[in-house]
N, C-alpha and C positions, 0 to 999 in steps of 0.2 A: 767575183764573190759567189761562193757556193751556199746553197740552202738545203733544207731537209729533202725537198723534192729531188734535187740533183742526186742525193745519196740513194733515195728510193728508186729512182730510174736506173742508176748504175747497178744497183743490186738486182733488179729485174732483168736487165740486159745480160748480166752475168748468169743468172739462174735460168732465164728463159730466152736464150738468144734467138729462138725460133719465132718469137712474137715481136710485133712492132709496138713498142711501148711509148711512142712519141705522144699520143694523146695525154698521157699522164703528165708530161712536161707542162702542159697548159691547164688541163682540168683539175689536176691535183692542187695546183697553185690557186685556182679559182675556189676550190673547195676549202682549202686552208684559209684563204682570205675571207671567205664567207663566215667561217667560224670566228675569226678575229672581229669581223664587222658585227656579228651577232652579239659578242661580248660587249663591244663598244656601245651598241644600240641599247642593250639592256641597262648598262651603267648610266647612259644619258637619260633614259626614261625613268629609272629608279630615283634619280636625283629630283625628279618632279612627281614622284609617287604614281607613276604610270607603268602599266604592263605594256609589252609591245603591241598586243591586240588593241588595247585602249588607244594607244597612239595612232594606230592605223585607222580606227573609226573616227576619232576626233579630227585627224588631219584630212580625212576624206571630206568631212563636213566643212572644215576650214577652207580647203581648196575650192569648194563650191562657190565661194564668195557670198557676200551679204544677200540674204539673211542667214547664211550658213545652215542650210537645211537640204535634206535629200529624202527620198522615199526609202523604205527598207530595201526595196529591190535594187535601187541605185547603189546603196551601200554594199549589197551582196556582190554586185558586179565589180566594184572597186576593191573589195577586200577578199574575194574568192573564198567565201565560206558558205555553208548551207543556211537555209532560211531559219532552221531551228537554232543554229549557233548564233545567227545574227539577232534573233529575238532575245536570246539569253544575254547577249552582249549589250543590247540597247537597254534591257531591264537593269542590268548592273550599273551601266553608266548613268542612267536616270536616277537610280538610288543614290549615287554619289553626287548628284546635282550637276553633272557635266553635260548632259543632254536633256531635252524634254520632248515628249510626244505631243503633236498637235494634229487636229483633224485636217485632212487634205481638202481644201476648198473645191478642188476639181473632181473629187471622188468621195462620195459620202461614206463608202466603206473603208477608205484608205486613211493612212496616217503619214505624217511627215516627222522626221527626226531633226530637231534643231539644236545646234550648239548653244549652250548657255554662255554667259560672259565668263564665268569661271572656267568652263571647258575651253573656250577660245584662248584665255590667258595661259592655261596649262599646255595646250597644244603649241602655242607660240614659243613659250619658254623651253619646252622639250625639244622643239625643232632647232632652236638656237644651240642648245646643248649638243644635239646630234650632229649638227653641222661642224661644230668645233672638234668633235671626236673624229669625224670623217676627214676634215682638213688635216688633222694630225696623221691619219693613216696614209693619206696621199702626199704627205710632206716631201717625200723623196723624189717626186715627179715634178717636172716643169709644167707650166700651163699647156704647152704644146703636147707634151707626152700625155697629159690627162685627157686632152681632146682626142688624141689618137686612140688611146685605150678605150675611151667611151664609144668611139665609132666602131672599133673592133668588137667590143662586147655587145653593142647594139645588133651587129650582124648575127651574132650567135643567139641572142634572146628574142629578136623580132619574130622569128617563125613560131616560137612558143606562145608569144603574146597575141598572135593573130590566128590561133586555132579556134574555129567556131565551137560554141558550147562551153 
């Protein structure tokens, strides 16, 4: 079975035989798959009136376990955004009633961000929708193939995830 990347690679090999275009065979497919996944994610989130960034914040809180709260700094670490961006996101989610700010009992100057019951429900529903979309994307692969692919992708992504700062 031939795909668009096969055609792209063949064209580059014809036009630039002096270059090793082998990386395109893997990374162009990863890039194309990322675009398809992004569309699927946006659809799953839109069905629950969430933007992707809202889902990221809500599910970070949900994964924290009861009482589903984190400091803004912990949310920064998990969502990879700046403090100004996170402040804006917390404000917007609080306005929608999906999170609330509480004083941090261990730091008089600090706050904690807690998921509301509505926020938890929306995160749970959107996650279920996302998983259905992702299962469909992976439908052509066996369980063993999924495990193998996850391991190979982990090898590629782990160095980026473990960069200090």
